[in-house]
C-alpha positions in Angstrom: 16.5 -15.5 1.0 13.2 -13.7 1.1 11.2 -13.3 4.4 14.1 -15.6 5.7 12.7 -18.7 4.7 8.9 -18.1 4.8 6.8 -17.5 1.8 3.3 -17.1 0.9 2.3 -20.8 1.2 3.3 -20.8 4.4 0.3 -18.7 5.2 -2.3 -20.3 7.6 -4.7 -19.4 4.4 -7.8 -21.9 5.5 -7.8 -19.7 8.8 -9.1 -16.7 7.1 -11.8 -15.2 8.7 -14.1 -13.1 6.1 -16.2 -12.1 9.7 -13.3 -10.8 11.9 -11.8 -8.2 9.0 -12.2 -4.9 10.3 -13.1 -2.6 6.7 -10.6 0.0 8.5 -8.0 -1.8 8.7 -8.7 -3.2 5.2 -8.3 0.1 3.9 -4.2 1.0 5.4 -3.5 -2.9 4.3 -4.1 -2.1 0.6 -1.8 1.4 1.2 0.9 -0.6 2.5 0.6 -3.3 -0.3 1.3 -0.9 -2.7 4.4 1.1 -0.2 6.2 -2.7 0.4 5.9 -3.9 -3.4 7.5 -0.8 -4.5 11.2 -2.3 -2.8 12.7 -2.5 -6.1 12.9 1.3 -7.0 13.7 1.2 -3.3 16.9 -1.1 -3.8 17.4 0.7 -7.4 18.4 4.1 -5.4 20.4 3.0 -2.8 22.7 0.9 -5.3 23.0 3.8 -7.4 24.2 5.7 -4.0 26.5 3.2 -2.8 27.9 2.1 -6.8 31.1 0.6 -5.1 29.7 -1.2 -2.1 28.9 -4.7 -3.6 28.2 -5.9 -0.2 25.7 -3.0 1.2 24.7 -3.9 -2.9 23.4 -7.4 -2.3 21.8 -6.6 0.8 19.9 -4.2 -0.6 18.6 -6.6 -3.2 17.7 -8.8 -0.6 16.1 -6.9 1.6 14.1 -5.7 -1.6 13.4 -9.2 -2.1 11.3 -9.5 1.4 9.9 -6.1 1.1 8.4 -6.7 -2.3 7.1 -10.5 -1.1 5.7 -8.2 2.0 3.3 -6.4 -0.7 3.1 -10.0 -2.3 1.2 -11.4 0.9 -0.7 -8.2 2.1 -2.0 -7.8 -1.8 -3.5 -11.5 -1.4 -4.8 -10.7 2.1 -6.3 -7.6 0.6 -8.1 -9.7 -2.2 -9.8 -12.0 0.0 -10.6 -9.7 2.5 -12.0 -7.7 -0.4 -13.1 -9.3 -4.1 -13.1 -6.3 -5.9 -9.8 -5.4 -4.5 -7.2 -5.2 -8.0 -3.7 -4.9 -6.9 -2.5 -4.5 -10.3 -4.3 -1.9 -11.6 -4.0 -0.3 -8.1 0.0 -0.8 -8.2 0.8 0.7 -11.3 -1.8 3.6 -10.4 0.6 4.1 -7.5 3.7 3.7 -9.4 2.5 6.8 -12.1 1.8 9.0 -9.5 4.7 8.6 -7.2 8.1 8.1 -8.3 11.5 7.8 -6.1 14.9 9.5 -7.3 16.0 6.8 -9.1 18.7 9.0 -11.2 20.2 10.0 -7.7 23.6 9.2 -7.9 23.9 10.5 -4.0 22.3 10.2 -0.8 19.3 12.9 -0.6 20.3 12.3 3.1 23.9 14.5 2.4 25.9 11.9 3.4 25.9 7.4 3.5 25.8 7.8 6.6 23.0 9.6 6.7 21.2 7.5 4.0 21.2 4.5 6.6 20.4 6.1 9.7 17.1 7.4 6.8 16.7 3.3 6.4 17.3 2.3 10.5 14.2 5.0 10.9 12.0 3.4 8.2 12.5 -0.2 9.9 11.7 0.6 13.2 8.5 2.9 11.7 7.3 -0.1 9.8 7.8 -2.9 12.5 6.2 -0.6 14.9 3.4 -0.7 12.4 2.9 -3.9 11.4 2.9 -5.1 15.5 0.4 -2.2 16.5 -1.8 -3.7 13.3 -1.3 -7.2 14.9 -2.4 -6.5 17.9 -5.4 -4.2 16.4 -6.8 -6.8 14.2 -8.8 -9.6 14.7 -9.0 -11.8 11.4 -6.5 -14.5 12.0 -4.5 -14.8 9.1 -3.7 -11.5 9.1 -2.7 -11.2 12.2 0.2 -13.9 11.4 1.0 -11.9 8.3 2.0 -8.2 10.7 3.5 -10.8 12.7 5.8 -11.9 9.9 6.7 -8.6 8.9 7.0 -6.9 12.3 9.8 -9.6 12.5 11.4 -8.8 9.2 11.4 -5.3 9.4 13.0 -5.5 12.9 15.8 -7.8 11.4 16.1 -4.9 8.1 16.4 -2.3 11.4 19.6 -4.8 12.6 20.9 -5.2 8.7 21.1 -1.4 8.3 22.5 -0.6 11.2 25.2 -2.7 11.1 26.1 -0.7 7.8 25.5 2.7 9.0 28.5 1.5 12.0 30.6 0.1 9.1 30.1 3.9 7.4 30.4 6.1 10.4 33.8 4.6 10.9 34.4 6.5 7.7 32.4 9.8 8.0 32.1 10.6 11.8 28.8 12.2 11.5 27.8 13.5 15.0 25.0 12.2 16.6 22.6 15.4 16.8 23.5 15.3 13.2 22.0 11.9 13.0 19.3 13.1 14.9 18.1 15.9 13.1 18.1 13.1 9.6 16.2 10.8 12.0 14.1 13.0 12.6 13.6 14.4 8.8 12.6 10.7 7.5 10.1 11.1 10.4 8.1 14.1 8.8 8.6 12.0 5.3 5.9 10.1 6.3 3.5 12.5 5.9 4.6 13.4 2.8 3.3 12.3 -1.3 4.2 8.8 -0.4 1.7 7.4 2.0 -1.0 9.4 1.2 -0.9 8.6 -2.8 -0.4 4.6 -1.6 -3.9 5.3 0.3 -5.4 7.0 -2.6 -4.0 4.2 -5.1 -5.9 1.5 -2.9 -8.9 3.3 -1.8 -10.0 6.4 -4.8 -11.2 4.5 -7.0 -11.7 7.3 -10.3 -11.3 10.7 -7.5 -8.9 13.4 -8.4 -5.8 13.0 -5.9 -6.5 15.5 -3.2 -3.0 15.6 -1.5 -4.7 17.2 1.4 -7.6 15.1 1.7 -5.7 11.7 1.2 -2.7 12.6 4.0 -5.5 12.9 6.8 -7.7 10.1 5.6 -4.0 7.4 5.9 -3.0 9.5 8.8 -6.8 9.5 11.0 -6.4 5.6 10.6 -2.7 4.7 10.6 -1.9 6.6 13.5 -5.0 5.2 15.6 -3.4 1.7 15.7 -0.3 2.8 18.1 -0.1 2.9 21.7 2.6 3.9 24.0 4.5 1.1 24.4 4.5 0.8 20.4 5.6 4.5 20.6 8.6 4.0 23.3 10.2 1.0 21.0 10.5 4.0 18.1 11.7 6.4 19.8 14.2 3.5 21.7 15.5 2.6 18.1 15.4 5.7 16.7 18.2 7.5 19.5 19.9 4.2 19.6 20.5 4.4 15.7 21.2 8.7 16.0 24.4 7.1 18.9 22.3 8.6 21.9 20.7 7.1 25.6 18.1 4.9 25.0 16.8 5.4 28.9 16.7 8.4 30.3 15.1 11.5 30.7 15.1 12.4 27.4 13.6 8.6 26.3 11.1 9.2 28.2 9.9 12.8 27.5 10.0 12.1 24.1 7.8 9.0 24.2 5.3 10.8 26.0 5.2 13.9 23.4 5.5 11.7 20.2 2.6 9.4 21.9 0.7 13.0 22.6 1.1 14.2 19.1 0.3 11.3 16.7 -3.1 11.1 18.9 -3.4 14.5 18.4 -2.9 14.3 14.6 -4.7 11.2 13.9 -8.3 12.7 15.8 -8.0 15.8 14.2 -7.2 14.1 10.8 -10.4 11.7 11.6 -12.6 14.6 12.6 -11.5 16.9 9.8 -12.4 13.3 7.1 -15.9 13.4 8.9 
């Protein structure tokens, strides 16, 4: 069931307060609406990778419905905050410029277990991101939306982790291999998908410059993270990799991760100025 029972009608739209809209947060919400609304293509890719697993295919399609709902609710909020925002036109621009490998018949991660590790990383990343936005935002309707989406994404992590454990019984890829897949997927947060989504939502008729729009997106998105968000991300990444979620590795990884994203954010915003 999309949103585990909630729909757009459950959002308290009447509480919207335009005076509390942060224009910088609005920009990243517009971009997020593009990526979330593209969930149907992700489901197609996943069903291609798991063609003989009806149980997982059902889960992937249900997951995609919830992701699309996230896109719709974010788009509706963005339109309230900016009456000139045309989600449909922006989404057409996004899907015309960025396409998933829908013709793939096997995982780009090298194994089904690797694919599920990557999905875990995406879900913990998005759950932490919406939690960070929830804590940074003042507008009450956006806060409620972020709270609901963050909870959904955490549940999605648990969904993919459950299937990961099932596949590890067959494929048995090692902990460090899983960690390498996880780190590789994290690095893809700086690829064209998010940069192009930010451009499609905020770029108007300007030509696409990957480096410029990646800086614009990452500088803002990374600025909302705090150390406790990164601690949570690190713990759940280590869990997906089969490593200890506490101890020296977790502590030092969280410290380094927080330092890294804050440094990247400052440099990106400085370069844009």
